[in-house]
C-alpha positions in Angstrom: 0.0 0.0 0.0 1.0 3.6 -0.6 0.7 6.1 2.2 -1.1 9.3 1.2 -2.6 12.3 3.0 -6.0 13.9 2.3 -7.8 16.9 3.6 -11.4 16.4 4.9 -13.8 18.8 6.6 -14.6 18.6 10.3 -18.0 17.2 9.4 -16.5 14.5 7.2 -14.1 13.6 10.0 -16.8 13.3 12.6 -19.1 11.3 10.3 -16.2 9.0 9.2 -15.4 8.4 12.9 -19.0 7.5 13.6 -19.2 5.1 10.6 -15.9 3.5 11.6 -17.0 2.9 15.1 -20.4 1.5 14.1 -18.8 -0.9 11.6 -15.8 -1.8 13.8 -13.3 -0.8 11.2 -10.5 1.7 10.9 -11.2 5.0 9.2 -8.5 4.3 6.6 -10.2 1.0 5.7 -13.5 2.7 5.2 -11.8 5.4 3.0 -10.2 2.6 0.9 -13.6 0.9 0.5 -15.2 4.1 -0.6 -12.5 4.7 -3.2 -12.9 1.2 -4.5 -16.7 1.7 -4.9 -16.1 5.0 -6.7 -13.6 3.3 -9.1 -16.1 0.4 -9.7 -19.0 2.8 -10.4 -16.9 4.9 -12.8 -15.7 1.7 -14.6 -19.3 0.6 -15.0 -20.4 4.0 -16.2 -17.7 3.9 -18.9 -18.8 0.5 -20.0 -22.4 1.6 -20.2 -21.4 4.7 -22.2 -19.5 2.5 -24.7 -22.5 0.2 -25.1 -24.8 3.2 -25.7 -22.4 4.6 -28.3 -22.1 1.3 -30.1 -25.9 0.6 -30.1 -27.2 0.6 -33.7 -23.9 1.2 -35.4 -24.7 -1.5 -38.0 -28.4 -0.7 -38.5 -27.9 1.0 -41.9 -25.3 -1.4 -43.4 -26.3 -3.0 -46.6 -23.4 -5.5 -46.8 -24.6 -7.7 -44.0 -26.7 -10.8 -44.3 -30.4 -10.8 -43.2 -29.9 -11.9 -39.6 -33.6 -12.0 -38.9 -34.1 -14.5 -41.7 -31.2 -16.6 -40.6 -32.4 -16.4 -37.0 -35.9 -17.5 -38.0 -34.5 -20.6 -39.4 -33.1 -21.5 -36.0 -36.3 -21.0 -34.2 -38.4 -24.1 -33.7 
């Protein structure tokens, strides 16, 4: 792990202490968990954005086979 310093407000410090006490964890552990959640959320947001941007990119292509026709052959 890498040691780092951050500045937080008095209110944040008090709330963090309360949460740590209630969960029986160290404040540093709670901060790391919060950072992990933020990183996960941001990663998911980027994936969602990429999927939205990619949606429909082939809809006007004329060089592709008729997938609906092919798929209907597979349906029983």
